[in-house]
N, C-alpha and C positions, 0 to 999 in steps of 0.2 A: 443817245438823246441829241447830242449836238449835231451829228450828221443828219438826222431826220428833221431837226429844226432848220438846218440849212436848205435841205430839199424843199421843205414847205415854203420858205421865204422865196426861193427861186421860182417855184410854181406860182407864187402870188405876184411875180413881176419885179421883185427886188434884185438888184445886182449884188450877188454874193461874190465878193472879189477875192477873198482869202480864207484859207482853212489851215489849221495847224493841229498836229497830234504828236504826242511823244513817240508814238509808234508810226513812223513816217509813211509806211505803205498804206495805212488807213487814210491819211490825208491825201496821198497821191491818187488813190482810187476815187475818193469823193470829189476831188478837184476835177478829175477828168470827166466825171459824170455831170457836174453842174457848171462847168466852165470857169472855175476859180483857179487861183494860184495856190499850189501846195507850198506853203512857206517853210523854209528851213530855220528861220529865226522869228522869235516873237515880235521883235521890233518891226519886222516887215509886215506883219498882220496889221499893226497900228498904222503903218505908213499907207496901206492900201484901203483901209476901211474907216468910215466915220463913226459907226456903231459896232462894237465888238462884243459878241456873246462868249462867255466862258462857261464850260461845263467840265468840272474836274472832280477828283475823287474825295479830297479831304483838305483840311486846313493847310497842311504842308504844301500841297500842290497849288492851292490858291495863292498863298503868299509867294511861292516861287515864280509864278507867271507875272506877279506884280512886284518883283524884286526891285529894290531901290538902287541897285547897281548891276552892271553886266547886261546880258540880253534880257529884255523885259518888255512887256506891253506898255510900260510907262514911258519908254523912249519915244520922244517926239509926240507925246500924247496930248499936248495942249489943244483944247477944243473938242476932244474926242469924248465919247460916252461909252462906258462899259456896263454891260448887264450880266451879272454873275448869278448863275443858276444852280450852283452846287448846294447840297445840303451840308453846311458847315456851321461852326459855332458862330453865334451872333457877334462875338467880339472880333472875329476875323473879318466879317463884313465891315464893321466899324473901322478897323485898321486899313482895309483896302480903300475905303472911302477917304480916309485921311491921306493916304499915299497918292491917290488920284488927284485930290484937291491941291496937294502940294505942287503938282506939275501943271495945274490948270485944266485938269480933266474932271469928268463927272462919273460917279459910280452908283449903280443901282443894284439892289437885290431883285432877282426874278425867280423866286423860289417856286418850284414846280411840284404840283400834285397831279399824278397820272403817270403814264409809262410810255414806252417806245411807240406803240401805235398812235397814241394821242399826239405825240410830238410830230409824227408824220402827217397826221390829218388836221393839225391846227386846232385841236380840242383840249389843250392843256388847261388846267386850273392854275393860274399864275397869281402868286401873292408877292407884291412888290413893296420895297422899302428903300428909303433914301430921300434925296432932294425932290420935292414935289414938282418943281419946274422941270427937272430932268425927266421925271416920269411922264409928264404931259408931253414933252418933246418927242419921246419915243413911243408914246401910246399907240399911234397908228400901226407901228411894226408889231408891238406886243399883241394887239388885237387880232392880227393875222395868225398868231401862234396859239391863241386861246379861245375857248368857248366861254370862259368866265375870267374876268380880270379884276383884281382888287388891289387898291393901294392901301397898305397897312399903316405905314407911318415912317418915322425916321430910321436911319440905318440901324440894323440889328433887330428891329421889331418883326419884320417879315420872317426872319430866320427863327425867331422865338416861336412864332405861330407854326412854321413848318416843323420845327422840332416836336411840338405838341401833336401835330397831325400824325407824324410818323410814330410817336410814342404810343398813341392810342391804336393806330393801325397795327403796330407790332404786337401790342398786348392782345388785340383781337385775334391776330394770326396765331399766336402761341396758344391762346385759349381754344381756338377751333381745332388746332392740332391735337390738343389733349382730349377734347370731346370726341373727335372721330377715332383717336387711338383707343380710348376707353370703350367706345362703341364696338370697335373691331374685336377687342379682347373679350367683350361680353357676347360675341357671336351675333350681333345685330346686323341687319342688312344696311349697308352704308348708303345705298341709293335712297332707301326709305328714310334713314336718319337725316340725311341732308335735306330731303323734302320737308320733313317735320321742322327742322331748324328754320327753314325758309319761311314757314308760316307762323312762327312763334317768336318769343323774345330772344331766341338764339340767332336770329337773322342778323346779317351784317354784310357789308360790301365785300369783305374778304371771303365770306362763304361763297359769294358769286364768282370771285376771281380765283380762289385757291382751293376750295373744298374738293372739287373733283380731282384736281391735280394731286392733292394730298392722298386721296384714296387710291389713285392709279400710279403713284410715284412718278408723275410727269413733272419734273422740276426744271424745265427749260427756263433760262434766266431772263426775267424782265426786271427784277429788283433783287439783288443778290443777298444771301444771308450775311455776307461780310458787310455790306452796306447797312443792313438792318442792325447789325451789332454796333457799327459806328454811330448810327443815328440814335439808337437807344441809349448809347453812352452820352451823347450830347444832352438828351433830355434828362438823364440821371444827374449830370453835373449841374444843369440849370436848377433842378430841385434842391440839390445840396447847397447851391449858392444862395438860396433864399431860406434855407433851414427847414425844408419840407421833407418828410419821409414819404417815399413813393414805393411801397413794397412791391406792387405789381410791375412797375417800370423796372425796378431793380431785378426782380426775378426773370423778367423777359430779357433784359440785357444779358444776364448771366447765361440764359438758355441759348441765346444767339452766339455768345462768346464760346460756349461749349460746341456749338455747331461748327464754328470756325476751327477750333482746336482739333476736331475730328476730321478735318480736311474737307468739310462740306460747304465751306463758305462761298464757293463759286456757284452753288445751286441757287435757284430762286428761293426767296424767303419761305415759300411753301415747303421747302425741304426741311423745315423745323419739325415736320411730321415724322421724319426719319428718327427723331429722338423719342417719339411718344408711342409709336406703333410697336407692339411686341414683335420680336424676331427681326427687326431692322437693325438699327445701330445701338439701341438700348441706352 
């Protein structure tokens, strides 16, 4: 996602000066492609850039790149703006904002709905949170990355909305996998079944993106089962935090956790169908 966002901004005429990845060859290859420096240190990224986008895996990784000591994006960060695009817990976004403000920098959430092709084409749906003035300052950049851009509110609010988006998406994905799996077990023609789903109340965005892949076992990864498990867990904890019982969210989280335990977490989230079709992983 981050690499394709960098390519998009380069195409739009922005000077993408620095890239960093924990797997250095990825950064080296991208840097050569777009004319940036592949940085060996996080502090060097901040030194070279006025606006820094981060796309990491989880809370631990997010807090690590914004460490309060040692090599960190916060080193020399006064006056810089960070746009953090990972799906992580709202409380972590709030903590990153606190750390950034402590050194005179600004932090925004840039929560993304969409996938790798949309990052490359500049058609992401971006939900932003944090300081409104900071959002307005970088809005022209964000508009080049998105076909729809929405300011949600203060730090943590965009992450809450993104958690709910992924919660509902993952529930829909798990439900579709069960519907197609049951259809296959009943001997129904799945091409016909998907067509009927599309014309009825069973229709959904995941039917369009994942239905055929589930049928054909084509699980090339755009959004991994492991990430679906992580994001479902975030939503589950939000529910627990406000005293709500969310049985569908809980069941979906457990199903994706099972997918990971079976060694299928690197598959696309459509790979949850491997758990629901007879004769697959069972």
